[in-house]
KEZA-407744 format. One line per 8 residues: their letters; for each residue x, y, z of N, C-alpha, C. Coordinates in steps of 0.1 Angstrom, whole numbers. Layout:
! KEZA-407744
A	X/Y/Z/X/Y/Z/X/Y/Z | ...
This chain:
! KEZA-407744
XXXXXXXX	-255/2736/3841/-254/2723/3833/-246/2716/3840 | -246/2704/3838/-238/2692/3842/-238/2685/3829 | -223/2677/3831/-218/2667/3821/-217/2652/3826 | -222/2646/3817/-223/2631/3825/-209/2624/3825 | -208/2613/3834/-194/2610/3836/-188/2605/3823 | -194/2598/3813/-191/2595/3802/-190/2602/3793 | -182/2608/3784/-179/2615/3771/-190/2611/3763 | -190/2591/3758/-198/2586/3751/-214/2594/3746
XXXXXXXX	-220/2596/3761/-234/2598/3763/-238/2611/3755 | -225/2621/3755/-222/2636/3754/-223/2635/3736 | -213/2629/3730/-210/2629/3716/-214/2619/3709 | -221/2606/3714/-227/2592/3706/-237/2599/3708 | -243/2607/3698/-258/2609/3697/-268/2604/3687 | -279/2598/3696/-286/2588/3686/-291/2596/3671 | -295/2585/3662/-298/2595/3649/-298/2582/3640 | -301/2581/3626/-302/2570/3617/-286/2566/3617
XXXXXXXX	-275/2572/3622/-261/2567/3618/-255/2559/3629 | -243/2553/3622/-238/2543/3633/-222/2552/3639 | -223/2548/3651/-209/2554/3656/-200/2538/3660 | -186/2546/3655/-176/2537/3658/-163/2543/3658 | -153/2535/3662/-138/2542/3664/-130/2535/3651 | -120/2544/3647/-109/2539/3638/-97/2545/3642 | -88/2537/3638/-75/2538/3639/-70/2543/3632 | -60/2559/3637/-53/2561/3622/-41/2568/3626
XXXXXXXX	-28/2572/3621/-22/2581/3624/-19/2580/3640 | -14/2569/3642/-12/2565/3657/-21/2573/3668 | -35/2572/3663/-45/2575/3670/-58/2570/3670 | -69/2573/3678/-82/2565/3676/-92/2579/3672 | -99/2577/3663/-110/2587/3660/-127/2579/3659 | -132/2587/3665/-145/2586/3665/-152/2586/3654 | -159/2581/3648/-168/2585/3633/-179/2584/3638 | -192/2589/3627/-203/2589/3628/-204/2584/3609
XXXXXXXX	-211/2570/3609/-216/2569/3593/-226/2569/3591 | -231/2568/3577/-244/2567/3570/-243/2563/3556 | -251/2551/3550/-249/2551/3537/-238/2543/3528 | -239/2539/3520/-234/2532/3509/-231/2543/3498 | -217/2538/3491/-214/2544/3480/-199/2553/3479 | -196/2564/3470/-185/2566/3475/-187/2580/3487 | -172/2575/3492/-172/2584/3506/-168/2594/3503 | -181/2604/3512/-176/2615/3516/-171/2620/3527
XXXXXXXX	-163/2627/3533/-159/2626/3548/-161/2642/3552 | -169/2643/3563/-170/2655/3567/-165/2660/3578 | -160/2672/3579/-149/2678/3588/-153/2689/3594 | -154/2689/3609/-160/2699/3617/-153/2713/3618 | -156/2724/3624/-149/2732/3626/-153/2736/3641 | -146/2746/3642/-140/2753/3660/-160/2762/3660 | -165/2760/3672/-163/2753/3683/-170/2739/3685 | -171/2732/3675/-182/2719/3673/-174/2709/3675
XXXXXXXX	-183/2695/3673/-175/2683/3671/-187/2677/3654 | -183/2664/3654/-191/2658/3645/-206/2663/3639 | -213/2661/3652/-230/2665/3653/-233/2677/3641 | -220/2689/3642/-223/2697/3631/-227/2694/3617 | -228/2682/3615/-229/2678/3599/-244/2669/3604 | -252/2669/3614/-264/2660/3613/-273/2659/3603 | -273/2676/3596/-284/2677/3584/-277/2669/3575 | -265/2670/3570/-259/2665/3558/-259/2647/3555
XXXXXXXX	-255/2643/3568/-251/2630/3568/-269/2619/3562 | -276/2621/3565/-288/2614/3561/-294/2617/3545 | -289/2629/3540/-293/2638/3528/-281/2629/3516 | -268/2632/3524/-255/2624/3514/-261/2608/3510 | -264/2603/3523/-266/2585/3525/-279/2584/3510 | -291/2595/3515/-303/2591/3505/-296/2597/3494 | -285/2605/3490/-283/2607/3479/-271/2597/3469 | -269/2588/3478/-260/2574/3471/-245/2577/3476
XXXXXXXX	-244/2584/3488/-231/2582/3491/-226/2576/3505 | -213/2574/3510/-214/2567/3523/-209/2581/3529 | -217/2584/3538/-211/2600/3541/-208/2593/3560 | -195/2598/3564/-191/2598/3576/-186/2609/3583 | -191/2614/3594/-185/2624/3596/-175/2623/3609 | -164/2629/3612/-153/2627/3622/-151/2635/3632 | -146/2632/3646/-141/2642/3649/-131/2644/3652 | -124/2654/3650/-109/2660/3645/-101/2655/3660
XXXXXXXX	-87/2655/3659/-81/2649/3669/-82/2661/3681 | -82/2651/3692/-89/2662/3708/-101/2664/3710 | -111/2661/3699/-123/2670/3703/-136/2658/3701 | -147/2657/3709/-155/2650/3708/-151/2636/3709 | -154/2624/3705/-149/2611/3709/-137/2604/3706 | -127/2615/3698/-116/2612/3693/-106/2611/3705 | -92/2609/3708/-82/2609/3712/-78/2624/3715 | -72/2625/3729/-68/2638/3730/-54/2635/3738
XXXXXXXX	-45/2638/3725/-33/2638/3726/-25/2647/3732 | -12/2646/3737/-6/2657/3742/-1/2667/3734 | 2/2657/3719/7/2667/3707/4/2664/3695 | 5/2670/3682/2/2667/3669/-10/2675/3664 | -9/2686/3668/-23/2696/3663/-19/2708/3650 | -6/2707/3647/0/2710/3634/-7/2704/3622 | -10/2716/3615/-22/2711/3602/-15/2697/3592 | -4/2703/3591/2/2689/3582/0/2675/3588
XXXXXXXX	0/2672/3607/-2/2662/3611/-16/2662/3610 | -26/2668/3614/-42/2670/3616/-43/2663/3601 | -40/2669/3590/-43/2667/3576/-39/2648/3574 | -29/2646/3581/-25/2629/3576/-36/2619/3590 | -42/2626/3600/-51/2619/3608/-65/2617/3598 | -68/2626/3587/-79/2627/3579/-76/2617/3563 | -64/2620/3560/-61/2609/3548/-61/2595/3555 | -58/2590/3568/-53/2580/3577/-65/2572/3578
XXXXXXXX	-80/2585/3582/-90/2575/3582/-96/2573/3573 | -94/2578/3560/-97/2575/3544/-93/2560/3542 | -83/2557/3543/-74/2543/3544/-81/2533/3557 | -84/2539/3567/-86/2526/3575/-103/2525/3574 | -111/2537/3567/-122/2528/3564/-122/2520/3549 | -114/2520/3544/-111/2509/3529/-117/2516/3522 | -111/2527/3518/-117/2537/3507/-102/2543/3499 | -104/2542/3487/-94/2547/3479/-95/2562/3478
XXXXXXXX	-103/2567/3482/-102/2579/3481/-115/2589/3485 | -119/2597/3488/-130/2607/3496/-131/2620/3489 | -143/2621/3491/-147/2640/3488/-145/2648/3502 | -137/2653/3504/-136/2663/3516/-146/2671/3515 | -151/2674/3528/-159/2684/3530/-157/2693/3546 | -151/2701/3545/-146/2709/3556/-152/2722/3560 | -152/2723/3572/-161/2738/3575/-153/2745/3584 | -146/2756/3585/-137/2768/3594/-126/2759/3593
XXXXXXXX	-124/2752/3606/-110/2748/3610/-109/2732/3598 | -121/2731/3599/-118/2712/3592/-117/2718/3574 | -124/2729/3573/-119/2734/3559/-103/2734/3555 | -100/2744/3564/-83/2747/3564/-79/2733/3563 | -78/2726/3570/-74/2712/3569/-76/2703/3555 | -87/2704/3553/-92/2698/3541/-83/2704/3528 | -86/2718/3530/-72/2721/3518/-60/2717/3522 | -55/2717/3532/-42/2709/3532/-39/2697/3531
XXXXXXXX	-52/2685/3535/-51/2673/3529/-50/2669/3511 | -59/2681/3507/-60/2683/3492/-46/2683/3487 | -38/2692/3494/-23/2693/3488/-14/2681/3490 | -13/2682/3504/-4/2667/3507/-6/2653/3503 | -18/2654/3500/-20/2638/3495/-34/2640/3486 | -31/2642/3474/-39/2645/3462/-48/2633/3459 | -38/2622/3458/-43/2607/3451/-54/2604/3461 | -58/2607/3476/-66/2601/3483/-80/2610/3485
XXXXXXXX	-77/2623/3476/-89/2634/3479/-98/2633/3465 | -106/2629/3462/-115/2628/3449/-117/2639/3443 | -125/2651/3453/-132/2662/3454/-131/2671/3469 | -129/2686/3466/-129/2694/3479/-140/2704/3481 | -145/2705/3490/-160/2715/3493/-153/2719/3507 | -151/2730/3507/-147/2739/3521/-158/2754/3522 | -164/2755/3535/-170/2764/3538/-165/2770/3549 | -166/2784/3550/-164/2796/3558/-149/2796/3563
XXXXXXXX	-140/2790/3550/-126/2793/3555/-116/2795/3540 | -108/2803/3539/-99/2803/3526/-89/2795/3528 | -85/2795/3515/-71/2787/3515/-60/2789/3527 | -50/2783/3530/-43/2785/3542/-33/2800/3540 | -27/2798/3525/-20/2806/3520/-31/2818/3521 | -42/2821/3519/-48/2834/3517/-52/2837/3530 | -51/2824/3543/-56/2830/3554/-41/2838/3562 | -34/2833/3559/-21/2839/3562/-19/2852/3559
XXXXXXXX	-22/2855/3548/-19/2871/3540/-31/2876/3547 | -41/2871/3545/-54/2880/3551/-51/2882/3566 | -46/2873/3575/-44/2876/3589/-35/2887/3591 | -20/2886/3581/-10/2898/3585/-13/2909/3573 | -19/2911/3568/-24/2923/3561/-29/2930/3560 | -47/2925/3561/-58/2926/3567/-63/2929/3579 | -64/2945/3581/-66/2948/3594/-79/2943/3597 | -90/2946/3590/-106/2945/3593/-105/2924/3595
XXXXXXXX	-97/2918/3589/-99/2904/3589/-91/2899/3603 | -82/2906/3606/-73/2903/3621/-82/2908/3632 | -93/2916/3628/-100/2921/3640/-111/2911/3638 | -114/2907/3629/-131/2894/3625/-125/2887/3634 | -110/2882/3635/-103/2868/3639/-97/2872/3652 | -105/2878/3661/-95/2884/3671/-95/2871/3683 | -107/2863/3682/-106/2851/3691/-87/2843/3685 | -87/2843/3676/-74/2833/3671/-64/2842/3677
XXXXXXXX	-61/2853/3681/-52/2861/3685/-56/2858/3701 | -66/2861/3705/-69/2858/3721/-62/2843/3724 | -64/2837/3714/-59/2820/3718/-46/2818/3722 | -35/2826/3719/-24/2825/3718/-16/2826/3733 | -27/2833/3742/-24/2837/3756/-23/2817/3765 | -17/2815/3774/-16/2799/3781/-26/2802/3789 | -33/2791/3786/-43/2788/3800/-56/2795/3801 | -55/2805/3800/-69/2815/3801/-78/2811/3789
XXXXXXXX	-74/2811/3780/-83/2807/3768/-94/2798/3773 | -87/2783/3777/-93/2770/3782/-99/2775/3792 | -100/2780/3801/-105/2784/3812/-120/2795/3810 | -116/2800/3801/-127/2809/3798/-140/2802/3789 | -134/2789/3779/-144/2782/3774/-148/2774/3776 | -143/2771/3790/-155/2763/3796/-161/2766/3813 | -159/2782/3814/-165/2789/3823/-181/2784/3820 | -186/2788/3833/-203/2787/3834/-208/2772/3824
XXXXXXXX	-201/2762/3823/-212/2753/3815/-204/2757/3798 | -192/2763/3799/-188/2766/3781/-203/2775/3777 | -204/2782/3786/-212/2798/3782/-207/2806/3769 | -195/2806/3768/-188/2813/3759/-190/2805/3746 | -190/2790/3747/-195/2785/3732/-204/2789/3728 | -215/2790/3736/-234/2793/3732/-231/2811/3725 | -224/2818/3731/-220/2830/3728/-214/2830/3715 | -204/2825/3710/-198/2826/3697/-210/2821/3686
XXXXXXXX	-213/2808/3689/-220/2800/3680/-233/2809/3679 | -238/2818/3685/-246/2835/3681/-243/2839/3675 | -234/2844/3681/-227/2859/3673/-223/2857/3662 | -216/2842/3657/-212/2841/3646/-222/2837/3635 | -231/2837/3636/-242/2834/3627/-251/2844/3621 | -259/2841/3610/-266/2853/3605/-279/2856/3614 | -288/2861/3604/-300/2862/3611/-310/2849/3618 | -303/2838/3612/-311/2824/3619/-305/2820/3628
XXXXXXXX	-304/2822/3639/-299/2816/3652/-299/2801/3656 | -288/2796/3660/-290/2785/3663/-303/2779/3675 | -309/2767/3676/-316/2767/3684/-309/2765/3695 | -318/2764/3710/-309/2766/3723/-307/2751/3727 | -316/2743/3722/-308/2728/3722/-295/2724/3715 | -293/2731/3704/-283/2726/3697/-270/2735/3702 | -273/2745/3706/-260/2749/3714/-261/2746/3729 | -268/2740/3733/-267/2730/3751/-256/2716/3745
XXXXXXXX	-261/2713/3731/-252/2704/3727/-238/2704/3728 | -235/2715/3719/-221/2719/3716/-214/2725/3731 | -221/2729/3738/-215/2733/3751/-209/2720/3761 | -221/2710/3759/-219/2701/3770/-206/2694/3758 | -202/2691/3750/-191/2690/3746/-179/2693/3745 | -176/2707/3747/-167/2713/3752/-162/2710/3768 | -172/2712/3772/-170/2704/3784/-165/2692/3792 | -164/2683/3783/-156/2671/3784/-144/2675/3788
XXXXXXXX	-136/2668/3793/-121/2669/3802/-113/2672/3787 | -102/2684/3786/-94/2684/3776/-92/2689/3762 | -108/2690/3760/-113/2696/3750/-114/2712/3747 | -111/2716/3753/-108/2731/3752/-95/2731/3750 | -89/2725/3757/-71/2728/3754/-70/2723/3740 | -71/2709/3740/-69/2703/3721/-78/2714/3709 | -87/2722/3715/-95/2731/3699/-86/2738/3702 | -79/2744/3710/-72/2756/3705/-60/2755/3701
XXXXXXXX	-52/2744/3705/-41/2742/3699/-38/2742/3685 | -43/2741/3672/-44/2744/3664/-41/2758/3657 | -50/2767/3666/-50/2779/3666/-40/2785/3667 | -31/2777/3679/-18/2784/3684/-10/2785/3674 | -8/2771/3669/4/2767/3660/-1/2776/3645 | -11/2779/3642/-15/2789/3631/-5/2802/3631 | -8/2806/3646/-5/2823/3645/14/2819/3650 | 14/2809/3658/30/2810/3667/40/2809/3654
XXXXXXXX	32/2799/3646/43/2798/3636/47/2801/3624 | 39/2817/3625/42/2826/3615/54/2829/3611 | 61/2831/3625/75/2835/3623/83/2826/3626 | 78/2811/3625/90/2800/3627/94/2789/3613 | 101/2786/3614/108/2777/3602/96/2767/3599 | 91/2760/3605/79/2751/3606/67/2761/3594 | 63/2769/3600/54/2780/3595/57/2781/3578 | 70/2786/3578/74/2792/3565/76/2778/3555
XXXXXXXX	78/2765/3562/78/2755/3550/65/2752/3549 | 56/2753/3558/44/2746/3553/34/2757/3542 | 41/2772/3544/32/2777/3539/41/2776/3525 | 51/2776/3525/60/2771/3511/51/2759/3506 | 50/2744/3513/43/2734/3508/31/2738/3502 | 21/2743/3509/6/2751/3501/9/2758/3488 | 20/2764/3483/18/2772/3469/17/2757/3456 | 18/2746/3462/13/2735/3452/-2/2737/3449
XXXXXXXX	-4/2736/3436/-18/2743/3437/-28/2725/3439 | -39/2730/3442/-49/2720/3444/-53/2718/3430 | -55/2704/3425/-60/2696/3412/-67/2686/3413 | -81/2694/3417/-91/2686/3421/-100/2692/3419 | -115/2689/3417/-125/2699/3416/-129/2706/3430 | -130/2719/3426/-133/2726/3442/-146/2734/3445 | -153/2730/3452/-164/2741/3457/-160/2746/3469 | -161/2762/3470/-163/2769/3479/-172/2777/3482
XXXXXXXX	-179/2779/3494/-190/2778/3502/-185/2791/3510 | -195/2798/3511/-195/2812/3524/-206/2823/3527 | -209/2822/3536/-221/2828/3541/-217/2849/3541 | -225/2855/3530/-225/2867/3531/-224/2872/3544 | -228/2866/3554/-227/2879/3568/-217/2869/3575 | -209/2862/3571/-198/2858/3579/-191/2871/3587 | -189/2869/3600/-184/2881/3610/-170/2874/3611 | -167/2864/3608/-152/2858/3616/-144/2859/3603
XXXXXXXX	-152/2849/3593/-139/2854/3580/-146/2860/3571 | -142/2867/3565/-146/2881/3556/-148/2874/3543 | -156/2876/3535/-156/2872/3521/-148/2876/3511 | -142/2892/3514/-129/2896/3505/-118/2885/3509 | -117/2878/3522/-104/2869/3526/-106/2856/3515 | -118/2851/3518/-124/2839/3513/-121/2837/3500 | -127/2849/3489/-128/2847/3476/-115/2846/3469 | -106/2850/3473/-95/2848/3463/-86/2834/3463
XXXXXXXX	-92/2822/3471/-84/2808/3471/-86/2804/3458 | -91/2808/3449/-90/2799/3432/-76/2797/3430 | -72/2812/3433/-61/2816/3422/-47/2800/3429 | -54/2794/3439/-43/2782/3442/-52/2768/3437 | -62/2770/3428/-65/2758/3424/-67/2756/3410 | -60/2749/3405/-59/2745/3388/-67/2731/3384 | -79/2736/3385/-90/2728/3386/-101/2736/3385 | -112/2726/3380/-129/2733/3378/-129/2740/3395
XXXXXXXX	-131/2751/3395/-134/2759/3408/-145/2766/3410 | -154/2764/3420/-169/2766/3420/-171/2778/3433 | -173/2789/3429/-175/2801/3444/-192/2798/3445 | -196/2797/3458/-210/2800/3460/-212/2808/3474 | -217/2820/3474/-221/2828/3485/-234/2827/3487 | -235/2824/3498/-251/2820/3502/-255/2835/3509 | -264/2844/3502/-270/2857/3507/-278/2857/3522 | -272/2864/3533/-282/2863/3547/-276/2855/3552
XXXXXXXX	-264/2846/3554/-258/2834/3564/-245/2839/3566 | -244/2831/3580/-229/2836/3589/-222/2827/3586 | -217/2821/3597/-203/2814/3598/-209/2800/3597 | -219/2798/3597/-221/2782/3597/-235/2781/3586 | -232/2780/3573/-242/2776/3564/-248/2766/3565 | -239/2754/3565/-246/2740/3569/-255/2737/3576 | -258/2749/3589/-265/2744/3598/-278/2760/3600 | -271/2768/3594/-281/2781/3596/-293/2777/3584
XXXXXXXX	-288/2771/3569/-301/2766/3563/-295/2753/3555 | -297/2745/3561/-288/2731/3559/-295/2725/3545 | -309/2730/3540/-313/2727/3532/-306/2729/3518 | -303/2745/3515/-300/2754/3509/-282/2743/3503 | -277/2744/3515/-264/2741/3517/-260/2728/3511 | -270/2718/3519/-268/2702/3512/-271/2701/3494 | -281/2708/3493/-286/2706/3482/-273/2715/3471 | -267/2726/3475/-255/2729/3464/-243/2717/3464
XXXXXXXX	-241/2715/3478/-231/2704/3476/-232/2690/3472 | -247/2681/3475/-251/2671/3463/-250/2672/3449 | -255/2685/3444/-258/2689/3429/-242/2692/3427 | -234/2697/3434/-221/2697/3428/-215/2687/3427 | -215/2676/3438/-208/2663/3438/-215/2655/3427 | -228/2653/3424/-231/2646/3413/-228/2650/3399 | -224/2664/3395/-220/2670/3381/-207/2664/3380 | -209/2657/3367/-196/2648/3365/-184/2660/3359
XXXX	-187/2668/3356/-181/2681/3350/-184/2694/3355 | -175/2699/3370/-181/2709/3374/-177/2722/3370 | -181/2733/3363/-172/2739/3354/-170/2753/3366 | -161/2760/3358/-155/2773/3370/-169/2783/3373
């Protein structure tokens, strides 16, 4: 597998959407957008980039929303800065993009790391977040307690512990044309495995220089800060309850984030909270069964009074 000289040819994949860059929080972020209406901002997880939301973008636009999928800092077509990968700063990237798009607020939809950051943004900048939908990721405080106290969750997230080594994880991710990315995508999925063509796209994106390092940095902060003052401060800050309607989506066969770990996140939400478990799906429900995932999301977004 070869990677073209220009990362744009890898990241700016054709479709009904429009690609452009926006400035926010001292960096440049690539977005793909489609449709008009209230803003829905989609946040990808690891080891992916904006393209993870290729099924949801047209569906949301057809449903009357301005759907925007952004590349997180250091990934895809966004800037790869030398620092700034702690969750508080990454959340400011997200809320900064909302402002740069000229919108008063957004419904945030985050998967995996994008979900972790969506939880964070909803606490840090609640006036900019209209609604919150999170897939395959518990609330940050719930994540912290599960990683420290639940042996099974700690084992399921062995990749996060492995990321703490210097240099080796980056080399492993990009070796043999990012073959490790393909293995993770297949191992973390349920019975509905990703298509070979999709795996190839994610492998090519990971091979863009510096992407592997930048993708790992947030996880290094999440673990190394567990015993540091900045980590304690972040954990205290996240005690502030989420006060916007929240939809929590999870695959019953997720091998990375146990259902038990995610399910207790509602205790941090003082607003309508809806838990939806997708039977037979793994860590990537938005791609494993895009129809069911998108229907659940759009029905909830259109519900004027989502109940608990």
